[in-house]
VEXFIKE-793354 format. One line per 4 residues: number of its first residue (from 1); for each residue x negated, y negated, z of N, C-alpha, C. Coordinates in nm, 2 decimals, m for minus. Layout:
! VEXFIKE-793354
NUM = X,Y,Z,X,Y,Z,X,Y,Z; ...
***
This chain:
! VEXFIKE-793354
1 = m3.11,0.87,m0.37,m2.97,0.92,m0.39,m2.94,0.93,m0.54; m2.88,1.05,m0.58,m2.85,1.07,m0.72,m2.74,0.98,m0.77; m2.71,0.98,m0.90,m2.61,0.89,m0.95,m2.47,0.93,m0.89; m2.44,1.06,m0.88,m2.31,1.10,m0.83,m2.29,1.05,m0.68
5 = m2.39,1.07,m0.60,m2.38,1.03,m0.46,m2.38,0.88,m0.45; m2.46,0.81,m0.53,m2.46,0.66,m0.52,m2.33,0.60,m0.56; m2.27,0.65,m0.67,m2.14,0.60,m0.71,m2.03,0.63,m0.61; m2.03,0.75,m0.56,m1.93,0.79,m0.46,m1.94,0.71,m0.33
9 = m2.06,0.68,m0.29,m2.08,0.61,m0.16,m2.03,0.46,m0.18; m2.06,0.40,m0.29,m2.02,0.26,m0.32,m1.87,0.26,m0.33; m1.81,0.36,m0.40,m1.66,0.36,m0.42,m1.59,0.38,m0.28; m1.65,0.47,m0.20,m1.59,0.49,m0.06,m1.59,0.36,0.02
13 = m1.70,0.29,0.02,m1.71,0.17,0.09,m1.61,0.06,0.04; m1.60,0.06,m0.10,m1.50,m0.03,m0.16,m1.36,0.00,m0.12; m1.33,0.13,m0.12,m1.20,0.18,m0.09,m1.16,0.15,0.06; m1.26,0.17,0.15,m1.24,0.14,0.29,m1.21,m0.01,0.31
17 = m1.28,m0.09,0.24,m1.26,m0.24,0.25,m1.12,m0.28,0.19; m1.08,m0.21,0.08,m0.95,m0.23,0.03,m0.84,m0.20,0.12; m0.86,m0.08,0.19,m0.75,m0.03,0.28,m0.75,m0.11,0.41; m0.86,m0.18,0.45,m0.87,m0.25,0.57,m0.80,m0.39,0.55
21 = m0.79,m0.44,0.43,m0.72,m0.57,0.41,m0.57,m0.55,0.44; m0.52,m0.63,0.53,m0.38,m0.62,0.56,m0.29,m0.65,0.44; m0.20,m0.56,0.41,m0.11,m0.58,0.30,0.02,m0.50,0.32; 0.11,m0.50,0.22,0.24,m0.43,0.24,0.23,m0.28,0.28
25 = 0.13,m0.21,0.22,0.12,m0.07,0.25,0.08,m0.05,0.40; m0.02,m0.13,0.45,m0.06,m0.11,0.58,0.05,m0.15,0.68; 0.12,m0.26,0.65,0.23,m0.30,0.74,0.34,m0.19,0.75; 0.37,m0.13,0.63,0.47,m0.03,0.63,0.43,0.09,0.70
29 = 0.30,0.13,0.69,0.25,0.25,0.77,0.26,0.22,0.92; 0.22,0.11,0.96,0.23,0.08,1.11,0.37,0.08,1.15; 0.46,0.01,1.07,0.60,0.00,1.11,0.67,0.14,1.12; 0.65,0.22,1.01,0.71,0.35,1.01,0.66,0.44,1.12
33 = 0.53,0.43,1.15,0.47,0.52,1.25,0.52,0.48,1.39; 0.53,0.35,1.41,0.58,0.30,1.54,0.73,0.34,1.55; 0.80,0.34,1.44,0.94,0.37,1.45,0.97,0.52,1.46; 0.91,0.60,1.38,0.94,0.75,1.37,0.83,0.84,1.40
37 = 0.71,0.79,1.43,0.60,0.88,1.46,0.50,0.89,1.35; 0.39,0.95,1.37,0.28,0.95,1.28,0.31,1.03,1.15; 0.40,1.13,1.16,0.44,1.20,1.04,0.50,1.11,0.93; 0.58,1.02,0.98,0.65,0.92,0.88,0.54,0.83,0.82
41 = 0.44,0.79,0.90,0.33,0.71,0.85,0.25,0.78,0.75; 0.23,0.91,0.77,0.16,0.99,0.67,0.23,1.00,0.54; 0.36,1.01,0.55,0.44,1.02,0.42,0.42,0.89,0.34; 0.42,0.78,0.41,0.40,0.65,0.33,0.26,0.65,0.27
45 = 0.16,0.70,0.35,0.02,0.71,0.30,0.01,0.80,0.18; 0.08,0.92,0.18,0.08,1.01,0.07,0.13,0.95,m0.06; 0.24,0.87,m0.04,0.30,0.81,m0.16,0.21,0.70,m0.22; 0.16,0.62,m0.12,0.07,0.51,m0.17,m0.06,0.55,m0.22
49 = m0.13,0.64,m0.14,m0.26,0.69,m0.18,m0.26,0.78,m0.30; m0.15,0.86,m0.31,m0.14,0.95,m0.42,m0.12,0.87,m0.55; m0.04,0.76,m0.55,m0.03,0.68,m0.66,m0.16,0.61,m0.70; m0.23,0.56,m0.60,m0.36,0.50,m0.62,m0.45,0.60,m0.69
53 = m0.46,0.72,m0.64,m0.55,0.82,m0.70,m0.51,0.85,m0.85; m0.38,0.86,m0.88,m0.34,0.88,m1.02,m0.39,0.78,m1.11; m0.38,0.65,m1.07,m0.42,0.54,m1.15,m0.58,0.54,m1.17; m0.65,0.56,m1.05,m0.79,0.57,m1.06,m0.84,0.69,m1.15
57 = m0.78,0.80,m1.13,m0.82,0.92,m1.21,m0.79,0.89,m1.36; m0.69,0.82,m1.39,m0.66,0.78,m1.53,m0.77,0.70,m1.59; m0.81,0.60,m1.51,m0.93,0.51,m1.55,m1.05,0.60,m1.56; m1.07,0.69,m1.47,m1.20,0.77,m1.47,m1.20,0.86,m1.59
61 = m1.09,0.90,m1.65,m1.09,0.98,m1.77,m1.11,0.90,m1.90; m1.13,0.77,m1.88,m1.16,0.69,m1.99,m1.05,0.60,m2.05; m0.93,0.60,m1.98,m0.82,0.52,m2.03,m0.83,0.38,m1.96; m0.89,0.29,m2.03,m0.91,0.16,m1.98,m0.77,0.09,m1.97
65 = m0.77,m0.01,m1.88,m0.64,m0.09,m1.86,m0.67,m0.23,m1.89; m0.58,m0.29,m1.97,m0.60,m0.43,m2.01,m0.56,m0.52,m1.90; m0.62,m0.64,m1.90,m0.59,m0.74,m1.79,m0.44,m0.77,m1.81; m0.36,m0.76,m1.70,m0.21,m0.78,m1.72,m0.18,m0.91,m1.78
69 = m0.09,m0.92,m1.87,m0.05,m1.04,m1.93,0.03,m1.13,m1.83; 0.03,m1.26,m1.85,0.10,m1.35,m1.75,0.25,m1.31,m1.73; 0.31,m1.26,m1.84,0.45,m1.22,m1.83,0.47,m1.10,m1.74; 0.38,m1.00,m1.75,0.39,m0.88,m1.67,0.36,m0.91,m1.53
73 = 0.26,m1.00,m1.50,0.23,m1.04,m1.36,0.35,m1.11,m1.30; 0.41,m1.20,m1.38,0.53,m1.27,m1.32,0.64,m1.17,m1.29; 0.66,m1.08,m1.38,0.77,m0.98,m1.35,0.74,m0.89,m1.23; 0.61,m0.85,m1.22,0.57,m0.77,m1.10,0.59,m0.85,m0.97
77 = 0.55,m0.98,m0.98,0.57,m1.06,m0.86,0.72,m1.07,m0.81; 0.80,m1.09,m0.91,0.94,m1.11,m0.88,1.00,m0.98,m0.83; 0.98,m0.87,m0.91,1.04,m0.74,m0.87,0.98,m0.69,m0.74; 0.85,m0.69,m0.74,0.78,m0.64,m0.62,0.81,m0.72,m0.49
81 = 0.82,m0.86,m0.51,0.86,m0.94,m0.40,1.00,m0.91,m0.35; 1.09,m0.90,m0.44,1.23,m0.87,m0.40,1.24,m0.73,m0.33; 1.16,m0.63,m0.38,1.15,m0.50,m0.31,1.11,m0.52,m0.17; 1.00,m0.59,m0.14,0.95,m0.61,m0.01,1.05,m0.69,0.08
85 = 1.12,m0.79,0.02,1.22,m0.86,0.09,1.33,m0.77,0.14; 1.37,m0.68,0.04,1.48,m0.59,0.08,1.44,m0.49,0.19; 1.32,m0.44,0.19,1.27,m0.35,0.29,1.27,m0.43,0.43; 1.22,m0.55,0.43,1.22,m0.63,0.55,1.36,m0.66,0.61
89 = 1.45,m0.69,0.52,1.58,m0.73,0.56,1.65,m0.60,0.62; 1.63,m0.49,0.55,1.69,m0.36,0.61,1.64,m0.33,0.75; 1.51,m0.35,0.76,1.45,m0.32,0.90,1.50,m0.42,1.00; 1.52,m0.55,0.97,1.57,m0.64,1.06,1.71,m0.62,1.10
93 = 1.79,m0.58,1.00,1.93,m0.54,1.03,1.94,m0.42,1.11; 1.85,m0.32,1.08,1.85,m0.20,1.16,1.81,m0.23,1.31; 1.72,m0.31,1.33,1.68,m0.35,1.47,1.79,m0.42,1.54; 1.86,m0.51,1.46,1.97,m0.58,1.53,2.08,m0.48,1.57
97 = 2.11,m0.38,1.48,2.22,m0.29,1.51,2.17,m0.20,1.63; 2.04,m0.16,1.63,1.99,m0.08,1.74,1.99,m0.15,1.87; 1.99,m0.28,1.87,1.99,m0.35,2.00,2.12,m0.34,2.07; 2.23,m0.31,2.00,2.36,m0.30,2.06,2.40,m0.15,2.06
101 = 2.35,m0.07,1.97,2.38,0.07,1.96,2.26,0.15,1.92; 2.18,0.20,2.02,2.05,0.27,1.99,2.06,0.38,1.89; 2.17,0.44,1.87,2.19,0.55,1.77,2.22,0.51,1.63; 2.23,0.38,1.61,2.28,0.33,1.48,2.17,0.30,1.38
105 = 2.04,0.32,1.41,1.94,0.28,1.31,1.95,0.36,1.18; 1.93,0.29,1.07,1.94,0.35,0.94,1.80,0.34,0.87; 1.78,0.43,0.77,1.65,0.43,0.71,1.62,0.30,0.65; 1.49,0.25,0.66,1.45,0.12,0.61,1.47,0.11,0.46
109 = 1.43,0.22,0.39,1.43,0.21,0.24,1.56,0.26,0.18; 1.67,0.27,0.25,1.79,0.31,0.19,1.78,0.46,0.14; 1.80,0.48,0.01,1.79,0.61,m0.04,1.65,0.66,m0.07; 1.56,0.56,m0.07,1.42,0.60,m0.09,1.36,0.66,0.04
113 = 1.29,0.77,0.02,1.22,0.83,0.13,1.09,0.76,0.16; 1.02,0.79,0.27,0.89,0.73,0.30,0.79,0.74,0.19; 0.78,0.86,0.13,0.68,0.88,0.03,0.71,0.80,m0.09; 0.83,0.79,m0.13,0.87,0.71,m0.25,0.85,0.56,m0.22
117 = 0.87,0.52,m0.10,0.85,0.38,m0.06,0.70,0.35,m0.07; 0.61,0.44,m0.02,0.47,0.42,m0.03,0.42,0.40,m0.18; 0.48,0.49,m0.27,0.44,0.48,m0.41,0.49,0.35,m0.47; 0.61,0.31,m0.43,0.67,0.18,m0.49,0.59,0.06,m0.44
121 = 0.53,0.07,m0.32,0.45,m0.05,m0.27,0.33,m0.07,m0.35; 0.28,0.04,m0.42,0.16,0.03,m0.50,0.21,m0.01,m0.65; 0.31,0.06,m0.70,0.35,0.03,m0.83,0.40,m0.11,m0.85; 0.47,m0.16,m0.75,0.53,m0.30,m0.77,0.45,m0.41,m0.71
125 = 0.32,m0.38,m0.68,0.23,m0.48,m0.62,0.14,m0.54,m0.72; 0.16,m0.67,m0.76,0.08,m0.73,m0.86,m0.06,m0.74,m0.83; m0.09,m0.75,m0.70,m0.23,m0.75,m0.65,m0.30,m0.62,m0.68; m0.23,m0.51,m0.66,m0.29,m0.38,m0.69,m0.32,m0.36,m0.84
129 = m0.24,m0.41,m0.93,m0.26,m0.40,m1.07,m0.38,m0.49,m1.12; m0.39,m0.60,m1.05,m0.50,m0.69,m1.08,m0.63,m0.62,m1.04; m0.63,m0.55,m0.92,m0.75,m0.47,m0.88,m0.78,m0.36,m0.98; m0.67,m0.29,m1.02,m0.70,m0.18,m1.12,m0.76,m0.23,m1.25
133 = m0.71,m0.34,m1.29,m0.75,m0.39,m1.42,m0.89,m0.45,m1.42; m0.94,m0.49,m1.30,m1.07,m0.56,m1.29,m1.17,m0.47,m1.22; m1.17,m0.48,m1.09,m1.27,m0.41,m1.01,m1.27,m0.26,m1.03; m1.15,m0.19,m1.02,m1.15,m0.05,m1.03,m1.19,0.00,m1.17
137 = m1.14,m0.08,m1.27,m1.18,m0.04,m1.41,m1.33,m0.05,m1.43; m1.39,m0.15,m1.37,m1.54,m0.17,m1.39,m1.61,m0.06,m1.32; m1.57,m0.02,m1.20,m1.63,0.08,m1.12,m1.63,0.21,m1.20; m1.51,0.25,m1.25,m1.49,0.37,m1.32,m1.57,0.37,m1.45
141 = m1.57,0.26,m1.52,m1.65,0.25,m1.65,m1.80,0.27,m1.62; m1.85,0.21,m1.51,m1.99,0.23,m1.48,m2.02,0.37,m1.44; m1.93,0.44,m1.36,m1.95,0.58,m1.32,m1.95,0.67,m1.45; m1.86,0.64,m1.54,m1.85,0.71,m1.67,m1.98,0.70,m1.75
145 = m2.03,0.58,m1.75,m2.15,0.55,m1.84,m2.28,0.61,m1.78; m2.28,0.62,m1.64,m2.41,0.67,m1.58,m2.40,0.82,m1.55; m2.28,0.88,m1.53,m2.28,1.02,m1.50,m2.17,1.10,m1.57; m2.09,1.04,m1.66,m1.99,1.11,m1.73,m1.86,1.12,m1.65
149 = m1.76,1.19,m1.70,m1.63,1.20,m1.65,m1.63,1.26,m1.51; m1.72,1.36,m1.49,m1.72,1.43,m1.36,m1.76,1.33,m1.25; m1.86,1.25,m1.28,m1.90,1.15,m1.18,m1.79,1.05,m1.16; m1.72,1.01,m1.27,m1.61,0.91,m1.26,m1.50,0.96,m1.17
153 = m1.46,1.09,m1.20,m1.35,1.15,m1.12,m1.39,1.16,m0.97; m1.51,1.20,m0.94,m1.56,1.21,m0.81,m1.56,1.07,m0.74; m1.59,0.97,m0.82,m1.58,0.83,m0.77,m1.44,0.79,m0.73; m1.34,0.84,m0.82,m1.20,0.81,m0.79,m1.16,0.87,m0.66
157 = m1.20,1.00,m0.64,m1.17,1.07,m0.51,m1.23,1.00,m0.40; m1.36,0.95,m0.41,m1.43,0.88,m0.30,m1.36,0.75,m0.26; m1.31,0.68,m0.36,m1.25,0.55,m0.34,m1.11,0.58,m0.27; m1.04,0.68,m0.31,m0.91,0.71,m0.25,m0.93,0.75,m0.11
161 = m1.04,0.83,m0.08,m1.07,0.87,0.06,m1.10,0.75,0.15; m1.17,0.66,0.09,m1.20,0.54,0.17,m1.08,0.46,0.21; m0.99,0.44,0.11,m0.86,0.38,0.14,m0.78,0.46,0.24; m0.78,0.59,0.23,m0.70,0.68,0.32,m0.75,0.67,0.46
165 = m0.89,0.66,0.47,m0.95,0.65,0.61,m0.90,0.53,0.68; m0.90,0.41,0.62,m0.85,0.29,0.69,m0.70,0.29,0.70; m0.63,0.35,0.61,m0.48,0.36,0.62,m0.45,0.45,0.74; m0.53,0.56,0.77,m0.52,0.64,0.88,m0.53,0.56,1.01
169 = m0.62,0.46,1.01,m0.64,0.37,1.12,m0.51,0.29,1.15; m0.44,0.25,1.04,m0.31,0.18,1.05,m0.21,0.27,1.12; m0.21,0.40,1.08,m0.12,0.50,1.14,m0.14,0.52,1.28; m0.27,0.52,1.32,m0.31,0.54,1.46,m0.27,0.41,1.54
173 = m0.28,0.30,1.48,m0.23,0.17,1.55,m0.08,0.18,1.58; m0.01,0.23,1.48,0.14,0.25,1.50,0.17,0.35,1.61; 0.09,0.46,1.61,0.11,0.56,1.71,0.08,0.51,1.85; m0.03,0.43,1.86,m0.07,0.37,1.99,0.04,0.27,2.04
177 = 0.09,0.19,1.95,0.20,0.10,1.99,0.32,0.17,2.04; 0.35,0.29,1.97,0.46,0.36,2.01,0.44,0.43,2.15; 0.32,0.47,2.18,0.29,0.54,2.30,0.27,0.44,2.42; 0.21,0.33,2.39,0.17,0.24,2.50,0.27,0.13,2.54
181 = 0.35,0.09,2.44,0.44,m0.02,2.46,0.58,0.03,2.50; 0.65,m0.04,2.58,0.78,m0.01,2.61,0.87,m0.03,2.49; 0.99,0.02,2.50,1.09,0.01,2.39,1.11,m0.14,2.35; 1.12,m0.22,2.45,1.15,m0.36,2.42,1.03,m0.43,2.35
185 = 0.91,m0.40,2.39,0.79,m0.46,2.33,0.77,m0.40,2.19; 0.80,m0.27,2.17,0.79,m0.21,2.04,0.89,m0.28,1.94; 1.01,m0.31,1.99,1.11,m0.38,1.91,1.05,m0.51,1.86; 0.98,m0.59,1.95,0.92,m0.71,1.91,0.81,m0.69,1.81
189 = 0.73,m0.59,1.82,0.63,m0.56,1.73,0.68,m0.53,1.59; 0.79,m0.44,1.59,0.85,m0.41,1.46,0.92,m0.53,1.39; 0.97,m0.62,1.48,1.03,m0.74,1.43,0.93,m0.83,1.36; 0.81,m0.84,1.43,0.70,m0.93,1.38,0.65,m0.87,1.25
193 = 0.63,m0.74,1.24,0.58,m0.68,1.11,0.68,m0.70,1.00; 0.81,m0.69,1.03,0.92,m0.71,0.93,0.92,m0.85,0.88; 0.90,m0.95,0.97,0.89,m1.09,0.93,0.77,m1.12,0.84; 0.66,m1.06,0.87,0.54,m1.07,0.79,0.57,m1.01,0.65
197 = 0.63,m0.90,0.65,0.66,m0.83,0.52,0.76,m0.92,0.44; 0.85,m0.98,0.51,0.95,m1.07,0.45,0.87,m1.19,0.39; 0.78,m1.24,0.46,0.70,m1.35,0.41,0.62,m1.32,0.29; 0.56,m1.20,0.29,0.48,m1.16,0.17,0.57,m1.14,0.05
201 = 0.68,m1.08,0.07,0.78,m1.06,m0.04,0.83,m1.19,m0.09; 0.87,m1.28,0.00,0.92,m1.41,m0.05,0.81,m1.49,m0.12; 0.68,m1.48,m0.08,0.57,m1.54,m0.14,0.56,m1.49,m0.29; 0.56,m1.36,m0.30,0.54,m1.30,m0.44,0.66,m1.35,m0.53
205 = 0.78,m1.35,m0.47,0.90,m1.38,m0.56,0.89,m1.53,m0.60; 0.86,m1.62,m0.50,0.85,m1.76,m0.54,0.74,m1.79,m0.64; 0.63,m1.72,m0.62,0.52,m1.74,m0.72,0.57,m1.70,m0.86; 0.63,m1.58,m0.87,0.68,m1.54,m1.00,0.78,m1.63,m1.06
209 = 0.88,m1.68,m0.98,0.98,m1.77,m1.03,0.92,m1.90,m1.07; 0.83,m1.96,m1.00,0.77,m2.09,m1.03,0.68,m2.08,m1.16; 0.61,m1.96,m1.18,0.53,m1.95,m1.30,0.62,m1.92,m1.42; 0.74,m1.87,m1.40,0.83,m1.85,m1.51,0.90,m1.97,m1.56
213 = 0.90,m2.08,m1.47,0.97,m2.20,m1.51,0.88,m2.29,m1.59
***
């Protein structure tokens, strides 16, 4: 296999593994798809994966990223955690209102659309920036060294496609739950996903606050 194909294959597998790891983006895709259909899940994917590709392409073009400073990581944990908590609380409130009035559900992200929420889930995720600064930066630097910018950009595309493939699986899970489960069971699924999202957000926030003290 040539350098281009070898780098792309490794990046695709890495991206697929990254997308398969349960996280805020995957939870939001499942939740939004279960709630509003696969189109809404795709919008979250577009925002998250589009943001991912922009960062990867920037690295592929030779713009290295420094390891985030402790202060930046703390800030990301607090801001990102509070953002996740706010999304989870909005969803839980919406579910509670819908239990008494099915027509009263409100958008989970308030004024933010699904695409913007997907982008924010990447931008405000401290784990994502740690990945960008370490693993992703190393992969892009190696691709640049072995095949130049064209190979590095193709590697960025391959990694994004790998993530997108597994995120598509999350959307299909949401579609399946919407089609197979009754409304009551679907409500419990959405409640469970929201509680998990709340826990992740609270964990990020607490970590940031403890490290700031």
